[in-house]
Wavefront OBJ file of the C-alpha trace (Angstrom):
o trace
v 93.537 78.543 183.279
v 94.461 75.084 182.299
v 91.303 74.078 180.776
v 91.124 77.364 178.990
v 94.440 76.666 177.617
v 93.466 73.021 176.703
v 90.761 74.678 174.697
v 93.000 77.127 172.983
v 95.530 74.324 172.145
v 92.623 72.125 170.485
v 91.471 75.186 168.691
v 94.991 75.691 166.934
v 95.113 72.283 166.488
v 91.796 72.091 164.664
v 92.778 75.095 162.610
v 96.256 73.469 161.914
v 94.600 70.206 160.677
v 91.894 72.511 158.401
v 94.613 74.494 156.916
v 96.708 70.906 155.796
v 93.391 69.741 154.312
v 92.620 72.900 152.527
v 96.435 72.941 151.205
v 96.064 69.196 150.107
v 92.947 70.275 147.855
v 94.887 73.094 146.403
v 97.760 71.173 145.393
v 94.882 68.244 143.723
v 93.356 71.263 142.068
v 96.590 72.445 140.588
v 97.788 69.346 139.345
v 94.597 68.236 137.771
v 94.744 71.636 135.984
v 98.194 71.259 134.875
v 97.459 67.909 133.502
v 94.282 69.342 131.258
v 96.708 71.852 129.991
v 98.907 69.021 128.865
v 96.273 67.439 127.206
v 95.304 70.934 125.751
v 91.728 70.997 127.445
v 92.551 74.564 128.532
v 88.654 75.423 129.266
v 88.507 72.395 131.331
v 91.685 73.674 133.384
v 90.396 77.242 133.895
v 86.859 75.681 134.871
v 88.430 73.307 137.710
v 90.084 76.378 139.199
v 87.162 78.669 138.606
v 85.165 76.497 140.613
v 87.985 76.032 143.246
v 88.329 79.725 143.954
v 85.604 81.615 142.347
v 86.695 84.781 144.494
v 89.784 84.872 143.858
v 91.571 84.717 147.168
v 93.956 82.091 146.786
v 97.117 83.479 145.296
v 98.561 80.127 143.540
v 95.280 79.430 142.098
v 94.712 83.277 140.445
v 98.379 82.658 139.330
v 97.577 79.613 137.530
v 94.348 80.877 136.134
v 96.318 84.170 134.885
v 98.710 82.158 132.959
v 96.286 79.459 131.718
v 94.177 82.929 130.021
v 97.085 84.788 128.824
v 98.988 82.207 127.121
v 95.465 80.486 125.899
v 92.463 82.401 125.384
v 90.647 82.457 121.882
v 89.269 86.221 122.337
v 89.850 88.631 125.350
v 88.313 91.968 125.990
v 91.114 94.057 127.574
v 92.337 91.016 129.754
v 89.094 91.258 131.811
v 86.912 88.404 129.845
v 88.635 85.917 128.133
v 87.172 82.838 125.827
v 88.674 79.432 126.011
v 88.285 75.929 124.209
v 89.319 72.464 124.478
v 91.245 71.668 121.525
v 90.664 68.168 119.521
v 94.123 66.488 118.502
v 93.905 67.841 115.194
v 93.017 71.871 116.023
v 95.411 74.497 117.097
v 94.964 77.716 119.059
v 95.746 79.790 115.647
v 93.370 77.944 113.696
v 90.755 78.546 116.805
v 91.839 82.250 117.062
v 91.363 82.730 113.422
v 87.800 81.242 113.806
v 87.006 82.864 116.790
v 85.828 79.308 118.118
v 85.516 78.955 121.372
v 83.691 76.736 124.432
v 82.761 79.480 127.221
v 83.625 83.257 128.176
v 84.791 83.836 131.636
v 85.202 87.227 133.560
v 88.604 87.618 135.246
v 90.137 90.671 135.389
v 93.346 89.746 136.201
v 94.897 93.415 137.083
v 92.116 94.064 140.035
v 92.606 90.385 141.497
v 96.559 90.670 141.291
v 96.337 93.797 143.018
v 93.903 92.785 145.834
v 95.976 89.664 146.608
v 98.989 91.758 147.086
v 97.234 94.186 149.511
v 96.410 91.190 151.618
v 99.717 89.272 151.532
v 102.191 91.843 151.104
v 104.924 89.623 151.605
v 104.045 87.239 148.601
v 106.521 88.314 146.091
v 105.711 85.964 143.652
v 102.179 88.054 142.922
v 104.892 90.795 141.884
v 106.198 88.583 139.374
v 102.875 87.729 138.263
v 101.897 91.562 138.377
v 105.014 92.101 135.957
v 104.185 89.345 133.991
v 100.806 91.000 133.540
v 102.000 94.281 132.474
v 104.649 93.057 129.973
v 101.942 90.941 128.376
v 99.594 93.834 127.990
v 102.314 95.813 126.457
v 103.326 93.413 124.052
v 99.562 92.546 122.824
v 98.415 96.212 122.534
v 94.832 94.830 123.867
v 94.836 95.913 127.142
v 95.775 98.925 129.820
v 95.360 101.506 126.698
v 94.708 104.057 129.158
v 98.069 103.855 131.219
v 100.364 104.365 128.301
v 103.901 102.680 127.140
v 105.752 104.417 129.672
v 103.474 103.812 132.875
v 103.170 99.862 131.421
v 106.922 99.605 131.881
v 107.498 101.678 134.903
v 104.990 99.093 136.487
v 107.175 96.223 134.959
v 110.099 97.778 136.670
v 108.531 98.610 139.854
v 107.060 94.418 140.387
v 109.788 92.574 138.569
v 112.699 94.158 140.861
v 110.717 93.305 143.905
v 110.363 89.775 142.773
v 114.003 89.486 141.620
v 115.354 90.746 144.761
v 113.414 87.824 146.605
v 114.721 85.351 144.044
v 111.322 84.785 141.838
v 112.248 85.281 137.999
v 112.992 83.412 135.117
v 114.592 84.576 131.679
v 111.519 85.910 130.242
v 110.940 87.797 133.500
v 114.580 89.526 133.465
v 114.323 89.887 129.478
v 111.024 92.008 130.034
v 112.720 94.019 133.048
v 115.854 94.743 130.642
v 113.714 95.841 127.692
v 111.413 98.109 130.217
v 114.197 99.989 131.154
v 115.465 100.042 127.739
v 112.650 101.661 126.122
v 112.342 104.003 129.262
v 116.120 105.040 128.098
v 117.700 103.577 131.331
v 120.381 101.724 129.148
v 122.937 101.130 132.042
v 120.069 99.534 134.325
v 119.138 97.222 131.297
v 122.432 95.566 131.452
v 122.220 93.351 134.266
v 118.742 91.983 133.467
v 119.546 91.378 130.254
v 122.668 89.313 131.242
v 120.881 87.274 133.543
v 118.018 86.702 131.064
v 121.178 85.124 128.988
v 122.401 83.270 131.670
v 119.533 81.379 131.931
v 118.367 81.192 128.189
v 121.269 81.145 125.874
v 119.331 80.584 123.030
v 117.121 83.420 123.530
v 117.673 85.786 120.637
v 115.674 88.512 121.855
v 117.702 89.022 125.044
v 121.238 89.389 122.850
v 119.747 91.537 120.445
v 118.100 93.961 123.006
v 121.559 93.839 125.470
v 123.416 94.558 121.870
v 121.340 97.795 121.397
v 122.006 98.870 125.124
v 125.563 98.006 125.337
v 125.427 100.128 121.844
v 123.697 103.333 123.340
v 126.386 102.774 126.162
v 129.208 103.019 123.710
v 130.324 100.013 124.347
v 130.981 98.905 120.682
v 133.200 95.443 120.576
v 130.609 93.888 123.236
v 127.619 94.966 121.262
v 128.991 93.428 117.988
v 129.159 90.402 120.233
v 125.949 90.045 121.211
v 124.409 90.884 118.212
v 126.215 88.440 115.833
v 124.916 85.772 118.667
v 121.334 86.967 117.916
v 121.805 87.003 114.282
v 122.970 83.433 114.083
v 119.661 82.258 116.525
v 117.367 84.094 114.864
v 115.135 81.847 112.462
v 112.798 84.528 110.915
v 114.066 86.732 108.076
v 112.840 89.673 109.208
v 114.477 89.570 112.736
v 117.894 88.508 110.682
v 117.811 91.222 108.587
v 117.078 93.632 111.887
v 120.076 92.202 113.535
v 122.637 92.251 110.225
v 121.498 96.087 109.999
v 122.580 96.669 113.734
v 125.811 94.643 113.141
v 126.386 96.784 110.043
v 126.204 99.995 111.882
v 128.079 98.718 115.170
v 130.941 97.696 112.492
v 130.726 101.127 110.938
v 130.816 102.923 114.193
v 133.915 100.594 115.387
v 135.431 101.730 112.084
v 134.561 105.596 112.650
v 136.393 105.143 116.305
v 139.676 103.310 114.845
v 139.825 106.599 112.417
v 138.994 109.037 114.761
v 135.773 109.999 113.340
v 132.992 111.003 115.663
v 130.509 108.163 116.323
v 126.666 108.480 114.801
v 123.687 108.628 116.603
v 122.579 104.948 116.312
v 119.062 103.662 114.950
v 116.503 102.794 117.401
v 115.971 99.028 117.776
v 112.401 97.425 117.113
v 110.444 96.041 120.112
v 109.642 92.304 119.306
v 106.042 91.711 119.561
v 104.257 89.268 117.108
v 106.509 87.470 115.143
v 106.225 87.794 110.930
v 104.928 84.536 109.384
v 107.347 81.802 108.566
v 104.915 79.004 107.461
v 105.535 77.490 104.045
v 103.743 77.820 101.083
v 100.404 76.262 102.078
v 98.385 73.218 100.792
v 96.482 74.064 97.535
v 92.632 74.070 98.064
v 91.921 73.217 94.706
v 94.028 69.948 94.604
v 92.897 69.238 98.115
v 89.489 69.125 97.286
v 90.383 66.699 94.500
v 92.194 64.177 96.079
v 90.754 64.144 100.016
v 87.431 62.996 98.554
v 88.821 60.337 96.954
v 91.133 59.196 99.755
v 87.973 58.918 101.900
v 86.416 56.752 99.671
v 89.231 54.577 99.812
v 89.613 54.459 103.734
v 86.071 53.819 104.198
v 85.769 51.080 101.549
v 89.117 49.817 102.591
v 90.716 49.857 99.678
v 94.551 49.460 100.202
v 96.225 49.922 96.922
v 94.258 53.187 96.375
v 94.483 54.097 100.211
v 98.480 54.271 99.774
v 98.383 55.918 96.254
v 95.986 58.477 97.723
v 97.845 59.079 100.837
v 101.297 59.782 98.901
v 99.408 61.996 96.728
v 97.885 64.164 99.301
v 100.943 64.036 101.196
v 103.104 65.235 98.400
v 100.746 68.638 97.652
v 102.490 69.958 100.693
v 105.024 67.948 102.847
v 106.213 70.846 104.523
v 102.811 72.577 105.786
v 101.165 71.476 108.965
v 97.618 71.257 107.465
v 98.995 68.352 105.100
v 99.394 66.245 108.455
v 96.254 67.617 109.981
v 94.108 66.356 107.164
v 95.840 63.261 106.820
v 95.400 62.315 110.716
v 92.056 63.721 110.480
v 91.071 61.079 107.570
v 92.820 58.006 109.369
v 91.522 58.497 112.752
v 87.681 59.280 111.509
v 88.054 56.044 109.727
v 89.643 53.939 112.672
v 92.990 53.388 110.501
v 95.593 55.144 112.933
v 98.041 52.526 112.705
v 98.464 52.188 109.006
v 98.753 56.374 109.224
v 101.810 55.398 111.529
v 103.340 52.861 109.343
v 103.446 56.027 106.438
v 104.621 58.522 108.562
v 107.123 56.020 110.089
v 108.334 54.981 106.342
v 108.611 58.926 105.509
v 110.578 59.903 108.302
v 113.251 56.939 107.058
v 113.787 58.780 103.879
v 117.143 60.237 104.167
v 117.996 64.166 103.042
v 114.644 65.704 103.806
v 114.164 69.290 105.430
v 114.041 69.949 109.045
v 110.324 71.334 108.518
v 108.944 68.013 106.973
v 110.918 65.509 109.870
v 110.049 67.671 112.603
v 105.914 67.227 111.596
v 106.262 63.312 110.785
v 107.599 63.260 114.123
v 105.133 65.147 115.812
v 102.283 63.629 114.414
v 103.552 60.103 115.151
v 103.513 61.744 118.741
v 100.347 62.245 118.496
v 99.235 59.125 117.189
v 101.258 57.169 119.662
v 99.423 59.311 122.518
v 96.140 58.531 121.312
v 97.009 54.858 121.442
v 98.148 55.226 125.282
v 101.798 54.328 123.895
v 103.548 57.006 126.211
v 107.168 55.884 125.743
v 106.699 55.953 121.873
v 104.982 59.222 121.679
v 107.715 60.883 124.550
v 110.642 59.551 121.722
v 108.761 61.144 118.734
v 107.836 64.127 120.266
v 111.750 64.869 121.679
v 112.933 63.911 117.922
v 110.226 66.399 116.624
v 111.018 69.242 118.769
v 115.307 68.320 117.384
v 114.187 68.757 114.084
v 111.648 71.708 114.296
v 113.784 73.978 116.082
v 116.257 74.380 113.070
v 112.943 75.187 111.153
v 110.891 77.454 113.380
v 111.699 80.642 115.582
v 111.989 79.932 119.217
v 108.768 81.668 120.199
v 106.498 79.519 117.597
v 103.376 78.144 119.255
v 104.646 74.459 118.281
v 107.030 74.183 120.749
v 104.675 75.327 123.871
v 102.302 72.236 122.687
v 105.318 69.734 122.282
v 106.837 70.619 125.683
v 103.501 70.388 127.430
v 103.227 66.908 125.875
v 106.522 65.711 126.773
v 105.592 66.765 130.427
v 102.749 64.602 130.204
v 104.749 61.629 128.536
v 107.454 61.759 130.798
v 105.291 61.533 133.599
v 103.668 58.390 132.639
l 1 2 3 4 5 6 7 8 9 10 11 12 13 14 15 16 17 18 19 20 21 22 23 24 25 26 27 28 29 30 31 32 33 34 35 36 37 38 39 40 41 42 43 44 45 46 47 48 49 50 51 52 53 54 55 56 57 58 59 60 61 62 63 64 65 66 67 68 69 70 71 72 73 74 75 76 77 78 79 80 81 82 83 84 85 86 87 88 89 90 91 92 93 94 95 96 97 98 99 100 101 102 103 104 105 106 107 108 109 110 111 112 113 114 115 116 117 118 119 120 121 122 123 124 125 126 127 128 129 130 131 132 133 134 135 136 137 138 139 140 141 142 143 144 145 146 147 148 149 150 151 152 153 154 155 156 157 158 159 160 161 162 163 164 165 166 167 168 169 170 171 172 173 174 175 176 177 178 179 180 181 182 183 184 185 186 187 188 189 190 191 192 193 194 195 196 197 198 199 200 201 202 203 204 205 206 207 208 209 210 211 212 213 214 215 216 217 218 219 220 221 222 223 224 225 226 227 228 229 230 231 232 233 234 235 236 237 238 239 240 241 242 243 244 245 246 247 248 249 250 251 252 253 254 255 256 257 258 259 260 261 262 263 264 265 266 267 268 269 270 271 272 273 274 275 276 277 278 279 280 281 282 283 284 285 286 287 288 289 290 291 292 293 294 295 296 297 298 299 300 301 302 303 304 305 306 307 308 309 310 311 312 313 314 315 316 317 318 319 320 321 322 323 324 325 326 327 328 329 330 331 332 333 334 335 336 337 338 339 340 341 342 343 344 345 346 347 348 349 350 351 352 353 354 355 356 357 358 359 360 361 362 363 364 365 366 367 368 369 370 371 372 373 374 375 376 377 378 379 380 381 382 383 384 385 386 387 388 389 390 391 392 393 394 395 396 397 398 399 400 401 402 403 404 405 406 407 408 409 410 411 412 413 414 415 416
């Protein structure tokens, strides 16, 4: 009996050691993938995780693959196949999506993978959070799960988010999405608590204030509704969204007046779902003028003609200093010709000019951050990226993709 027990104990110790080694390998793979994402190497990050867990048996790996696929894909077919790309310094996801330019495509049926894991791991409530995120993304993009219909998607969001939140797994967006699902299903009283929690977690998220105001309006809590929509109106940068909030505010104030005068309240107009934001891009760079100046600047850079470089750089920059493509053009020209330090000097001089609009200041700092990062100067890159965020938040909507890029780069530079 003692011999049998010894063998059993040795077997258990072997299993424990193997499990610890596996967990360590998983953590290493996740860290490496996160580092690649911070460098905007989305295809490489997904490939690494795909190779580590080809059969989608590891919850943490599958959930990270889900986040990468949903956030950084170039194209998708019904959230079952995703194409991705490692971005060069001057490339953006928006450009690549418009061009449908990608490195590789992968089959990754998210819902099937998550449901299979949930059946095997019924007490892993992080999977419920991931399922809620998936159904919310499908409803917002209108590119997957169309056979289910919106009401079914909202019901699935409610089901999985409520389980996850009960166990402590939630963030400002999941609480907002739960409130939004309740609102769209007509469950206005049930939407109040998740909207309130979303606002507690992120006070400057205007959509939560806007939809919270709408639910309160439906519940006839007019003064509270007015307070929330005023906050949303002040937070929104997008003119269409500001217009929606202003319309709701006028409606609420009219109803408050009716109530004070003893007149019947009217039925409110339905609030608009928040999906794809309207464009807030400034007037783009004129392609005809760019075609005239760019070759001249390229020739000056190749010939190292300093006076002409300075003159033509200023000329190209002044074509559209609030358009990000201006900075991409300059970055491409200077880096290709190994003169990045001179571009740092130019952008630093521009950043010192007083009384500029926040959008131009933000792009100046953002591209200085890119340049310093390319030169392995993490502290300077971090400082410039912090400033870029401070300026751009004054000029761009909160859901603009630029902030996701900046936050990833900040996380990367803060660790060095």
